[in-house]
LOSEMI-741163 format. One record per atom (N, C-alpha, C): residue number from 1; residue in three letters; atom name; x, y, z. Coordinates in pm, 1 decimal. Layout:
N
<site seq="NUM" type="Ala" atom="CA" px="X" py="Y" pz="Z"/>
...
end
This chain:
102
<site seq="1" type="Unk" atom="N" px="-153.5" py="686.4" pz="970.1"/>
<site seq="1" type="Unk" atom="CA" px="-201.1" py="620.5" pz="850.9"/>
<site seq="1" type="Unk" atom="C" px="-127.4" py="680.1" pz="730.7"/>
<site seq="2" type="Unk" atom="N" px="-86.9" py="595.5" pz="640.4"/>
<site seq="2" type="Unk" atom="CA" px="-13.8" py="636.7" pz="520.8"/>
<site seq="2" type="Unk" atom="C" px="-106.9" py="712.7" pz="424.9"/>
<site seq="3" type="Unk" atom="N" px="-59.8" py="824.5" pz="366.3"/>
<site seq="3" type="Unk" atom="CA" px="-143.0" py="899.0" pz="270.8"/>
<site seq="3" type="Unk" atom="C" px="-174.2" py="815.1" pz="147.0"/>
<site seq="4" type="Unk" atom="N" px="-295.6" py="829.1" pz="91.1"/>
<site seq="4" type="Unk" atom="CA" px="-333.8" py="751.6" pz="-26.8"/>
<site seq="4" type="Unk" atom="C" px="-284.6" py="812.8" pz="-158.4"/>
<site seq="5" type="Unk" atom="N" px="-190.8" py="906.3" pz="-149.4"/>
<site seq="5" type="Unk" atom="CA" px="-132.9" py="969.7" pz="-268.3"/>
<site seq="5" type="Unk" atom="C" px="18.7" py="950.3" pz="-264.8"/>
<site seq="6" type="Unk" atom="N" px="84.9" py="948.9" pz="-381.2"/>
<site seq="6" type="Unk" atom="CA" px="230.1" py="935.2" pz="-379.8"/>
<site seq="6" type="Unk" atom="C" px="295.6" py="1062.4" pz="-326.0"/>
<site seq="7" type="Unk" atom="N" px="389.4" py="1046.5" pz="-235.1"/>
<site seq="7" type="Unk" atom="CA" px="457.1" py="1160.5" pz="-174.6"/>
<site seq="7" type="Unk" atom="C" px="574.8" py="1205.8" pz="-261.5"/>
<site seq="8" type="Unk" atom="N" px="593.3" py="1338.5" pz="-268.9"/>
<site seq="8" type="Unk" atom="CA" px="705.4" py="1394.1" pz="-342.3"/>
<site seq="8" type="Unk" atom="C" px="694.8" py="1384.7" pz="-492.5"/>
<site seq="9" type="Unk" atom="N" px="579.2" py="1350.3" pz="-543.7"/>
<site seq="9" type="Unk" atom="CA" px="558.1" py="1336.9" pz="-688.7"/>
<site seq="9" type="Unk" atom="C" px="462.7" py="1445.5" pz="-736.2"/>
<site seq="10" type="Unk" atom="N" px="481.2" py="1491.3" pz="-857.3"/>
<site seq="10" type="Unk" atom="CA" px="391.4" py="1591.2" pz="-915.7"/>
<site seq="10" type="Unk" atom="C" px="261.8" py="1522.7" pz="-957.4"/>
<site seq="11" type="Unk" atom="N" px="148.9" py="1580.0" pz="-915.1"/>
<site seq="11" type="Unk" atom="CA" px="16.1" py="1534.1" pz="-957.5"/>
<site seq="11" type="Unk" atom="C" px="-44.4" py="1647.1" pz="-1039.2"/>
<site seq="12" type="Unk" atom="N" px="-52.2" py="1628.6" pz="-1171.2"/>
<site seq="12" type="Unk" atom="CA" px="-100.1" py="1733.9" pz="-1260.6"/>
<site seq="12" type="Unk" atom="C" px="-233.1" py="1694.0" pz="-1321.4"/>
<site seq="13" type="Unk" atom="N" px="-332.6" py="1780.6" pz="-1303.5"/>
<site seq="13" type="Unk" atom="CA" px="-467.6" py="1754.1" pz="-1351.7"/>
<site seq="13" type="Unk" atom="C" px="-469.5" py="1737.6" pz="-1503.0"/>
<site seq="14" type="Unk" atom="N" px="-535.6" py="1631.2" pz="-1547.9"/>
<site seq="14" type="Unk" atom="CA" px="-561.0" py="1611.0" pz="-1690.1"/>
<site seq="14" type="Unk" atom="C" px="-687.1" py="1689.0" pz="-1721.5"/>
<site seq="15" type="Unk" atom="N" px="-668.9" py="1811.0" pz="-1768.9"/>
<site seq="15" type="Unk" atom="CA" px="-781.3" py="1901.7" pz="-1788.5"/>
<site seq="15" type="Unk" atom="C" px="-804.1" py="1927.5" pz="-1937.0"/>
<site seq="16" type="Unk" atom="N" px="-925.8" py="1906.0" pz="-1982.3"/>
<site seq="16" type="Unk" atom="CA" px="-960.8" py="1933.9" pz="-2120.4"/>
<site seq="16" type="Unk" atom="C" px="-984.6" py="2081.9" pz="-2144.7"/>
<site seq="17" type="Unk" atom="N" px="-988.2" py="2159.6" pz="-2038.1"/>
<site seq="17" type="Unk" atom="CA" px="-1009.8" py="2303.7" pz="-2053.8"/>
<site seq="17" type="Unk" atom="C" px="-882.2" py="2377.9" pz="-2015.7"/>
<site seq="18" type="Unk" atom="N" px="-894.1" py="2499.9" pz="-1973.7"/>
<site seq="18" type="Unk" atom="CA" px="-776.2" py="2581.8" pz="-1945.5"/>
<site seq="18" type="Unk" atom="C" px="-736.4" py="2581.6" pz="-1798.2"/>
<site seq="19" type="Unk" atom="N" px="-800.5" py="2499.1" pz="-1717.2"/>
<site seq="19" type="Unk" atom="CA" px="-770.2" py="2496.3" pz="-1574.7"/>
<site seq="19" type="Unk" atom="C" px="-636.6" py="2431.3" pz="-1543.4"/>
<site seq="20" type="Unk" atom="N" px="-570.3" py="2482.1" pz="-1439.6"/>
<site seq="20" type="Unk" atom="CA" px="-443.1" py="2427.6" pz="-1393.1"/>
<site seq="20" type="Unk" atom="C" px="-458.7" py="2384.8" pz="-1248.0"/>
<site seq="21" type="Unk" atom="N" px="-424.8" py="2259.6" pz="-1218.8"/>
<site seq="21" type="Unk" atom="CA" px="-420.3" py="2207.8" pz="-1081.6"/>
<site seq="21" type="Unk" atom="C" px="-301.9" py="2113.7" pz="-1073.9"/>
<site seq="22" type="Unk" atom="N" px="-201.2" py="2152.2" pz="-997.8"/>
<site seq="22" type="Unk" atom="CA" px="-83.2" py="2069.7" pz="-978.3"/>
<site seq="22" type="Unk" atom="C" px="-56.3" py="2064.0" pz="-828.0"/>
<site seq="23" type="Unk" atom="N" px="-29.2" py="1944.0" pz="-776.9"/>
<site seq="23" type="Unk" atom="CA" px="-4.2" py="1925.4" pz="-633.7"/>
<site seq="23" type="Unk" atom="C" px="121.4" py="1843.0" pz="-612.7"/>
<site seq="24" type="Unk" atom="N" px="189.5" py="1871.0" pz="-501.2"/>
<site seq="24" type="Unk" atom="CA" px="298.2" py="1789.6" pz="-449.1"/>
<site seq="24" type="Unk" atom="C" px="267.6" py="1767.1" pz="-301.7"/>
<site seq="25" type="Unk" atom="N" px="250.1" py="1642.8" pz="-261.1"/>
<site seq="25" type="Unk" atom="CA" px="222.2" py="1610.3" pz="-121.5"/>
<site seq="25" type="Unk" atom="C" px="352.5" py="1567.8" pz="-53.6"/>
<site seq="26" type="Unk" atom="N" px="377.9" py="1621.5" pz="64.5"/>
<site seq="26" type="Unk" atom="CA" px="497.9" py="1589.4" pz="141.0"/>
<site seq="26" type="Unk" atom="C" px="461.0" py="1508.0" pz="264.7"/>
<site seq="27" type="Unk" atom="N" px="555.6" py="1432.2" pz="314.7"/>
<site seq="27" type="Unk" atom="CA" px="533.0" py="1346.6" pz="431.7"/>
<site seq="27" type="Unk" atom="C" px="503.3" py="1426.5" pz="558.4"/>
<site seq="28" type="Unk" atom="N" px="536.1" py="1556.4" pz="559.9"/>
<site seq="28" type="Unk" atom="CA" px="516.4" py="1639.6" pz="679.6"/>
<site seq="28" type="Unk" atom="C" px="372.6" py="1690.7" pz="695.3"/>
<site seq="29" type="Unk" atom="N" px="280.0" py="1646.3" pz="609.6"/>
<site seq="29" type="Unk" atom="CA" px="140.2" py="1687.0" pz="621.5"/>
<site seq="29" type="Unk" atom="C" px="104.6" py="1812.5" pz="544.6"/>
<site seq="30" type="Unk" atom="N" px="195.8" py="1859.8" pz="460.0"/>
<site seq="30" type="Unk" atom="CA" px="168.8" py="1977.6" pz="377.8"/>
<site seq="30" type="Unk" atom="C" px="166.3" py="1939.6" pz="230.9"/>
<site seq="31" type="Unk" atom="N" px="89.0" py="2015.1" pz="153.8"/>
<site seq="31" type="Unk" atom="CA" px="82.0" py="1997.3" pz="8.9"/>
<site seq="31" type="Unk" atom="C" px="103.3" py="2132.9" pz="-56.4"/>
<site seq="32" type="Unk" atom="N" px="193.3" py="2137.4" pz="-152.7"/>
<site seq="32" type="Unk" atom="CA" px="214.6" py="2258.0" pz="-232.3"/>
<site seq="32" type="Unk" atom="C" px="127.5" py="2246.2" pz="-357.0"/>
<site seq="33" type="Unk" atom="N" px="82.3" py="2358.9" pz="-409.2"/>
<site seq="33" type="Unk" atom="CA" px="-6.2" py="2354.8" pz="-525.2"/>
<site seq="33" type="Unk" atom="C" px="22.2" py="2470.4" pz="-619.7"/>
<site seq="34" type="Unk" atom="N" px="-17.4" py="2451.7" pz="-743.3"/>
<site seq="34" type="Unk" atom="CA" px="-27.2" py="2559.8" pz="-841.0"/>
<site seq="34" type="Unk" atom="C" px="-169.1" py="2549.7" pz="-894.6"/>
<site seq="35" type="Unk" atom="N" px="-246.1" py="2655.5" pz="-879.7"/>
<site seq="35" type="Unk" atom="CA" px="-387.4" py="2656.6" pz="-919.4"/>
<site seq="35" type="Unk" atom="C" px="-415.5" py="2779.4" pz="-1003.3"/>
<site seq="36" type="Unk" atom="N" px="-501.9" py="2764.9" pz="-1102.1"/>
<site seq="36" type="Unk" atom="CA" px="-540.8" py="2880.2" pz="-1182.5"/>
<site seq="36" type="Unk" atom="C" px="-577.8" py="2841.2" pz="-1323.8"/>
<site seq="37" type="Unk" atom="N" px="-544.3" py="2929.1" pz="-1417.3"/>
<site seq="37" type="Unk" atom="CA" px="-575.4" py="2910.3" pz="-1558.2"/>
<site seq="37" type="Unk" atom="C" px="-446.8" py="2906.3" pz="-1639.3"/>
<site seq="38" type="Unk" atom="N" px="-446.7" py="2827.8" pz="-1748.9"/>
<site seq="38" type="Unk" atom="CA" px="-327.7" py="2814.8" pz="-1831.7"/>
<site seq="38" type="Unk" atom="C" px="-277.2" py="2949.0" pz="-1882.0"/>
<site seq="39" type="Unk" atom="N" px="-366.0" py="3029.4" pz="-1934.8"/>
<site seq="39" type="Unk" atom="CA" px="-327.5" py="3159.5" pz="-1990.2"/>
<site seq="39" type="Unk" atom="C" px="-377.9" py="3274.0" pz="-1904.3"/>
<site seq="40" type="Unk" atom="N" px="-391.4" py="3250.1" pz="-1775.8"/>
<site seq="40" type="Unk" atom="CA" px="-445.4" py="3352.9" pz="-1687.7"/>
<site seq="40" type="Unk" atom="C" px="-378.6" py="3350.5" pz="-1552.6"/>
<site seq="41" type="Unk" atom="N" px="-446.4" py="3404.3" pz="-1453.7"/>
<site seq="41" type="Unk" atom="CA" px="-387.5" py="3413.2" pz="-1319.7"/>
<site seq="41" type="Unk" atom="C" px="-368.0" py="3275.1" pz="-1257.0"/>
<site seq="42" type="Unk" atom="N" px="-259.6" py="3263.1" pz="-1182.3"/>
<site seq="42" type="Unk" atom="CA" px="-229.6" py="3141.7" pz="-1108.1"/>
<site seq="42" type="Unk" atom="C" px="-182.4" py="3180.1" pz="-969.2"/>
<site seq="43" type="Unk" atom="N" px="-199.4" py="3088.2" pz="-875.8"/>
<site seq="43" type="Unk" atom="CA" px="-147.2" py="3110.1" pz="-740.9"/>
<site seq="43" type="Unk" atom="C" px="-76.3" py="2982.2" pz="-697.1"/>
<site seq="44" type="Unk" atom="N" px="5.3" py="2993.8" pz="-595.3"/>
<site seq="44" type="Unk" atom="CA" px="82.8" py="2879.9" pz="-546.6"/>
<site seq="44" type="Unk" atom="C" px="65.6" py="2865.2" pz="-395.2"/>
<site seq="45" type="Unk" atom="N" px="-52.2" py="2822.6" pz="-352.1"/>
<site seq="45" type="Unk" atom="CA" px="-75.4" py="2808.1" pz="-207.7"/>
<site seq="45" type="Unk" atom="C" px="-10.6" py="2682.4" pz="-150.1"/>
<site seq="46" type="Unk" atom="N" px="2.7" py="2683.7" pz="-20.7"/>
<site seq="46" type="Unk" atom="CA" px="45.7" py="2565.8" pz="54.3"/>
<site seq="46" type="Unk" atom="C" px="-71.3" py="2528.5" pz="145.0"/>
<site seq="47" type="Unk" atom="N" px="-110.4" py="2402.0" pz="138.7"/>
<site seq="47" type="Unk" atom="CA" px="-220.0" py="2352.1" pz="220.1"/>
<site seq="47" type="Unk" atom="C" px="-167.4" py="2249.7" pz="319.9"/>
<site seq="48" type="Unk" atom="N" px="-241.1" py="2229.6" pz="426.3"/>
<site seq="48" type="Unk" atom="CA" px="-221.3" py="2112.5" pz="510.0"/>
<site seq="48" type="Unk" atom="C" px="-313.8" py="2005.3" pz="454.1"/>
<site seq="49" type="Unk" atom="N" px="-281.1" py="1881.3" pz="480.2"/>
<site seq="49" type="Unk" atom="CA" px="-375.4" py="1774.8" pz="444.8"/>
<site seq="49" type="Unk" atom="C" px="-385.4" py="1678.0" pz="561.2"/>
<site seq="50" type="Unk" atom="N" px="-501.2" py="1613.4" pz="566.3"/>
<site seq="50" type="Unk" atom="CA" px="-528.7" py="1516.1" pz="671.4"/>
<site seq="50" type="Unk" atom="C" px="-582.2" py="1389.9" pz="606.9"/>
<site seq="51" type="Unk" atom="N" px="-520.6" py="1277.6" pz="636.5"/>
<site seq="51" type="Unk" atom="CA" px="-565.8" py="1149.5" pz="583.8"/>
<site seq="51" type="Unk" atom="C" px="-692.2" py="1109.7" pz="659.7"/>
<site seq="52" type="Unk" atom="N" px="-799.0" py="1081.7" pz="585.2"/>
<site seq="52" type="Unk" atom="CA" px="-926.0" py="1041.8" pz="646.1"/>
<site seq="52" type="Unk" atom="C" px="-943.9" py="890.3" pz="647.9"/>
<site seq="53" type="Unk" atom="N" px="-893.8" py="823.4" pz="543.3"/>
<site seq="53" type="Unk" atom="CA" px="-903.3" py="677.7" pz="533.3"/>
<site seq="53" type="Unk" atom="C" px="-799.8" py="630.5" pz="431.4"/>
<site seq="54" type="Unk" atom="N" px="-801.7" py="502.4" pz="400.1"/>
<site seq="54" type="Unk" atom="CA" px="-704.6" py="448.6" pz="305.2"/>
<site seq="54" type="Unk" atom="C" px="-724.4" py="503.0" pz="163.7"/>
<site seq="55" type="Unk" atom="N" px="-841.1" py="564.3" pz="136.2"/>
<site seq="55" type="Unk" atom="CA" px="-863.4" py="618.6" pz="2.0"/>
<site seq="55" type="Unk" atom="C" px="-924.4" py="759.3" pz="3.3"/>
<site seq="56" type="Unk" atom="N" px="-899.2" py="835.2" pz="110.6"/>
<site seq="56" type="Unk" atom="CA" px="-951.1" py="972.2" pz="113.5"/>
<site seq="56" type="Unk" atom="C" px="-864.0" py="1062.5" pz="200.0"/>
<site seq="57" type="Unk" atom="N" px="-865.1" py="1190.7" pz="163.2"/>
<site seq="57" type="Unk" atom="CA" px="-793.8" py="1291.3" pz="240.8"/>
<site seq="57" type="Unk" atom="C" px="-865.1" py="1423.9" pz="229.6"/>
<site seq="58" type="Unk" atom="N" px="-831.9" py="1512.9" pz="320.1"/>
<site seq="58" type="Unk" atom="CA" px="-891.8" py="1645.7" pz="325.0"/>
<site seq="58" type="Unk" atom="C" px="-780.9" py="1749.9" pz="307.4"/>
<site seq="59" type="Unk" atom="N" px="-804.0" py="1846.5" pz="218.2"/>
<site seq="59" type="Unk" atom="CA" px="-713.1" py="1959.9" pz="200.3"/>
<site seq="59" type="Unk" atom="C" px="-761.7" py="2073.2" pz="288.8"/>
<site seq="60" type="Unk" atom="N" px="-669.2" py="2135.6" pz="362.1"/>
<site seq="60" type="Unk" atom="CA" px="-705.6" py="2237.0" pz="460.4"/>
<site seq="60" type="Unk" atom="C" px="-629.1" py="2365.4" pz="432.6"/>
<site seq="61" type="Unk" atom="N" px="-703.3" py="2473.9" pz="411.2"/>
<site seq="61" type="Unk" atom="CA" px="-643.5" py="2605.1" pz="390.0"/>
<site seq="61" type="Unk" atom="C" px="-641.5" py="2683.4" pz="520.6"/>
<site seq="62" type="Unk" atom="N" px="-605.6" py="2809.1" pz="510.6"/>
<site seq="62" type="Unk" atom="CA" px="-595.7" py="2895.3" pz="629.2"/>
<site seq="62" type="Unk" atom="C" px="-729.9" py="2910.3" pz="700.9"/>
<site seq="63" type="Unk" atom="N" px="-839.1" py="2906.5" pz="626.0"/>
<site seq="63" type="Unk" atom="CA" px="-972.5" py="2925.7" pz="683.7"/>
<site seq="63" type="Unk" atom="C" px="-1042.3" py="2794.9" pz="717.8"/>
<site seq="64" type="Unk" atom="N" px="-975.2" py="2680.6" pz="695.9"/>
<site seq="64" type="Unk" atom="CA" px="-1036.3" py="2551.6" pz="724.1"/>
<site seq="64" type="Unk" atom="C" px="-1039.4" py="2462.6" pz="602.1"/>
<site seq="65" type="Unk" atom="N" px="-1116.9" py="2353.7" pz="606.0"/>
<site seq="65" type="Unk" atom="CA" px="-1121.9" py="2258.6" pz="494.3"/>
<site seq="65" type="Unk" atom="C" px="-1165.8" py="2326.1" pz="364.2"/>
<site seq="66" type="Unk" atom="N" px="-1094.3" py="2292.5" pz="255.4"/>
<site seq="66" type="Unk" atom="CA" px="-1130.9" py="2349.3" pz="125.3"/>
<site seq="66" type="Unk" atom="C" px="-1175.8" py="2243.3" pz="25.6"/>
<site seq="67" type="Unk" atom="N" px="-1134.3" py="2118.1" pz="47.0"/>
<site seq="67" type="Unk" atom="CA" px="-1173.6" py="2011.6" pz="-44.6"/>
<site seq="67" type="Unk" atom="C" px="-1149.9" py="1877.4" pz="23.2"/>
<site seq="68" type="Unk" atom="N" px="-1225.7" py="1777.7" pz="-19.5"/>
<site seq="68" type="Unk" atom="CA" px="-1205.9" py="1640.4" pz="25.3"/>
<site seq="68" type="Unk" atom="C" px="-1193.6" py="1553.2" pz="-97.7"/>
<site seq="69" type="Unk" atom="N" px="-1087.6" py="1476.1" pz="-104.1"/>
<site seq="69" type="Unk" atom="CA" px="-1067.7" py="1380.3" pz="-212.1"/>
<site seq="69" type="Unk" atom="C" px="-1107.6" py="1243.9" pz="-159.5"/>
<site seq="70" type="Unk" atom="N" px="-1202.3" py="1178.9" pz="-225.7"/>
<site seq="70" type="Unk" atom="CA" px="-1246.4" py="1045.7" pz="-185.5"/>
<site seq="70" type="Unk" atom="C" px="-1228.7" py="949.8" pz="-302.4"/>
<site seq="71" type="Unk" atom="N" px="-1235.9" py="821.6" pz="-271.7"/>
<site seq="71" type="Unk" atom="CA" px="-1223.4" py="719.5" pz="-376.1"/>
<site seq="71" type="Unk" atom="C" px="-1090.5" py="728.1" pz="-450.0"/>
<site seq="72" type="Unk" atom="N" px="-985.7" py="767.4" pz="-382.4"/>
<site seq="72" type="Unk" atom="CA" px="-854.6" py="783.3" pz="-446.1"/>
<site seq="72" type="Unk" atom="C" px="-803.6" py="646.9" pz="-490.7"/>
<site seq="73" type="Unk" atom="N" px="-765.8" py="640.0" pz="-618.2"/>
<site seq="73" type="Unk" atom="CA" px="-707.9" py="515.5" pz="-669.4"/>
<site seq="73" type="Unk" atom="C" px="-601.8" py="548.2" pz="-773.9"/>
<site seq="74" type="Unk" atom="N" px="-501.6" py="463.3" pz="-777.8"/>
<site seq="74" type="Unk" atom="CA" px="-390.9" py="479.8" pz="-872.8"/>
<site seq="74" type="Unk" atom="C" px="-394.4" py="365.4" pz="-971.5"/>
<site seq="75" type="Unk" atom="N" px="-389.5" py="401.4" pz="-1100.2"/>
<site seq="75" type="Unk" atom="CA" px="-383.6" py="302.9" pz="-1207.2"/>
<site seq="75" type="Unk" atom="C" px="-271.4" py="345.7" pz="-1300.7"/>
<site seq="76" type="Unk" atom="N" px="-161.2" py="273.9" pz="-1296.4"/>
<site seq="76" type="Unk" atom="CA" px="-45.0" py="310.1" pz="-1378.0"/>
<site seq="76" type="Unk" atom="C" px="9.1" py="444.8" pz="-1334.4"/>
<site seq="77" type="Unk" atom="N" px="17.2" py="538.8" pz="-1429.7"/>
<site seq="77" type="Unk" atom="CA" px="68.4" py="673.2" pz="-1397.7"/>
<site seq="77" type="Unk" atom="C" px="-44.4" py="774.8" pz="-1381.1"/>
<site seq="78" type="Unk" atom="N" px="-164.1" py="725.8" pz="-1346.3"/>
<site seq="78" type="Unk" atom="CA" px="-279.0" py="815.2" pz="-1325.2"/>
<site seq="78" type="Unk" atom="C" px="-336.3" py="795.8" pz="-1185.1"/>
<site seq="79" type="Unk" atom="N" px="-375.9" py="906.1" pz="-1124.7"/>
<site seq="79" type="Unk" atom="CA" px="-441.1" py="904.6" pz="-994.8"/>
<site seq="79" type="Unk" atom="C" px="-579.9" py="964.1" pz="-1014.1"/>
<site seq="80" type="Unk" atom="N" px="-682.7" py="892.8" pz="-971.5"/>
<site seq="80" type="Unk" atom="CA" px="-819.4" py="942.1" pz="-984.1"/>
<site seq="80" type="Unk" atom="C" px="-877.6" py="968.3" pz="-846.4"/>
<site seq="81" type="Unk" atom="N" px="-953.8" py="1078.1" pz="-837.2"/>
<site seq="81" type="Unk" atom="CA" px="-1019.4" py="1116.4" pz="-712.5"/>
<site seq="81" type="Unk" atom="C" px="-1158.9" py="1167.9" pz="-744.1"/>
<site seq="82" type="Unk" atom="N" px="-1244.7" py="1161.9" pz="-644.8"/>
<site seq="82" type="Unk" atom="CA" px="-1372.9" py="1230.3" pz="-651.4"/>
<site seq="82" type="Unk" atom="C" px="-1356.9" py="1356.6" pz="-567.8"/>
<site seq="83" type="Unk" atom="N" px="-1374.1" py="1471.9" pz="-630.8"/>
<site seq="83" type="Unk" atom="CA" px="-1358.5" py="1601.0" pz="-564.9"/>
<site seq="83" type="Unk" atom="C" px="-1485.2" py="1681.7" pz="-585.2"/>
<site seq="84" type="Unk" atom="N" px="-1559.0" py="1703.0" pz="-478.3"/>
<site seq="84" type="Unk" atom="CA" px="-1683.1" py="1780.0" pz="-483.8"/>
<site seq="84" type="Unk" atom="C" px="-1779.8" py="1723.1" pz="-588.1"/>
<site seq="85" type="Unk" atom="N" px="-1788.2" py="1589.8" pz="-593.2"/>
<site seq="85" type="Unk" atom="CA" px="-1880.6" py="1523.7" pz="-685.1"/>
<site seq="85" type="Unk" atom="C" px="-1831.5" py="1513.6" pz="-827.9"/>
<site seq="86" type="Unk" atom="N" px="-1707.8" py="1552.6" pz="-853.2"/>
<site seq="86" type="Unk" atom="CA" px="-1651.4" py="1549.5" pz="-988.8"/>
<site seq="86" type="Unk" atom="C" px="-1530.7" py="1456.4" pz="-991.2"/>
<site seq="87" type="Unk" atom="N" px="-1524.7" py="1366.7" pz="-1090.3"/>
<site seq="87" type="Unk" atom="CA" px="-1410.5" py="1278.3" pz="-1105.4"/>
<site seq="87" type="Unk" atom="C" px="-1295.8" py="1356.0" pz="-1168.1"/>
<site seq="88" type="Unk" atom="N" px="-1179.6" py="1353.9" pz="-1103.6"/>
<site seq="88" type="Unk" atom="CA" px="-1060.6" py="1421.0" pz="-1155.1"/>
<site seq="88" type="Unk" atom="C" px="-951.6" py="1317.0" pz="-1174.4"/>
<site seq="89" type="Unk" atom="N" px="-878.1" py="1330.8" pz="-1284.9"/>
<site seq="89" type="Unk" atom="CA" px="-764.1" py="1243.7" pz="-1312.2"/>
<site seq="89" type="Unk" atom="C" px="-638.4" py="1328.1" pz="-1316.1"/>
<site seq="90" type="Unk" atom="N" px="-539.4" py="1286.7" pz="-1238.4"/>
<site seq="90" type="Unk" atom="CA" px="-410.2" py="1354.2" pz="-1233.0"/>
<site seq="90" type="Unk" atom="C" px="-303.2" py="1261.6" pz="-1289.3"/>
<site seq="91" type="Unk" atom="N" px="-213.0" py="1315.8" pz="-1370.4"/>
<site seq="91" type="Unk" atom="CA" px="-96.1" py="1240.6" pz="-1414.0"/>
<site seq="91" type="Unk" atom="C" px="6.5" py="1244.6" pz="-1302.2"/>
<site seq="92" type="Unk" atom="N" px="69.5" py="1133.0" pz="-1273.9"/>
<site seq="92" type="Unk" atom="CA" px="171.6" py="1125.2" pz="-1169.9"/>
<site seq="92" type="Unk" atom="C" px="307.2" py="1144.9" pz="-1235.9"/>
<site seq="93" type="Unk" atom="N" px="377.3" py="1251.8" pz="-1195.9"/>
<site seq="93" type="Unk" atom="CA" px="508.3" py="1281.9" pz="-1251.8"/>
<site seq="93" type="Unk" atom="C" px="619.4" py="1217.8" pz="-1171.8"/>
<site seq="94" type="Unk" atom="N" px="741.5" py="1248.5" pz="-1213.5"/>
<site seq="94" type="Unk" atom="CA" px="860.6" py="1196.5" pz="-1146.0"/>
<site seq="94" type="Unk" atom="C" px="874.6" py="1258.2" pz="-1008.0"/>
<site seq="95" type="Unk" atom="N" px="964.9" py="1200.5" pz="-928.2"/>
<site seq="95" type="Unk" atom="CA" px="995.0" py="1258.6" pz="-798.3"/>
<site seq="95" type="Unk" atom="C" px="1054.2" py="1396.7" pz="-818.6"/>
<site seq="96" type="Unk" atom="N" px="1028.8" py="1486.3" pz="-725.1"/>
<site seq="96" type="Unk" atom="CA" px="1068.1" py="1626.9" pz="-737.6"/>
<site seq="96" type="Unk" atom="C" px="1216.0" py="1644.6" pz="-768.1"/>
<site seq="97" type="Unk" atom="N" px="1303.8" py="1569.1" pz="-701.4"/>
<site seq="97" type="Unk" atom="CA" px="1446.7" py="1588.7" pz="-722.9"/>
<site seq="97" type="Unk" atom="C" px="1491.7" py="1534.7" pz="-858.8"/>
<site seq="98" type="Unk" atom="N" px="1416.8" py="1444.4" pz="-920.0"/>
<site seq="98" type="Unk" atom="CA" px="1452.8" py="1390.8" pz="-1051.0"/>
<site seq="98" type="Unk" atom="C" px="1406.6" py="1480.1" pz="-1164.9"/>
<site seq="99" type="Unk" atom="N" px="1303.3" py="1564.1" pz="-1141.4"/>
<site seq="99" type="Unk" atom="CA" px="1252.5" py="1651.4" pz="-1247.8"/>
<site seq="99" type="Unk" atom="C" px="1353.8" py="1756.4" pz="-1287.5"/>
<site seq="100" type="Unk" atom="N" px="1439.0" py="1799.2" pz="-1196.0"/>
<site seq="100" type="Unk" atom="CA" px="1533.0" py="1904.7" pz="-1225.7"/>
<site seq="100" type="Unk" atom="C" px="1664.9" py="1851.1" pz="-1281.1"/>
<site seq="101" type="Unk" atom="N" px="1678.7" py="1718.7" pz="-1288.3"/>
<site seq="101" type="Unk" atom="CA" px="1800.3" py="1658.7" pz="-1340.7"/>
<site seq="101" type="Unk" atom="C" px="1796.2" py="1655.9" pz="-1492.4"/>
<site seq="102" type="Unk" atom="N" px="1900.8" py="1709.3" pz="-1560.3"/>
<site seq="102" type="Unk" atom="CA" px="1900.7" py="1709.7" pz="-1708.3"/>
<site seq="102" type="Unk" atom="C" px="1913.8" py="1570.9" pz="-1765.5"/>
end
C-alpha cells in the first residue's frame, strides 16, 4: 500500500511554540526526523513506519510504536494529521535533492 505522506519531501511542523518536528519519509519504510526545541536540545532519530490504511501510518522506534498518524490529508502545501488526539499541520517542503541546489 502506498504511504499517505509525500516521500522524500520535508514535512515541518507549523508550531506556534518552540517545538521542532521535521520528518522525511523514504520509500524503504524508514523516516528520518529532527525533534526537540528551537532554542534547546534536539535529536535526529530514524524511525521505521508502517502504513495502516490510505490515511494512517504508525511510527516505530527501537522499543516499538511511538505514534500513530490518522486522518492524514494534504491540502496544497500542507499536510494535516491527528497525532495522539492533537491536530498537527506540517508544511511540505521541496524534494530533498532540490533543497541543496542553489
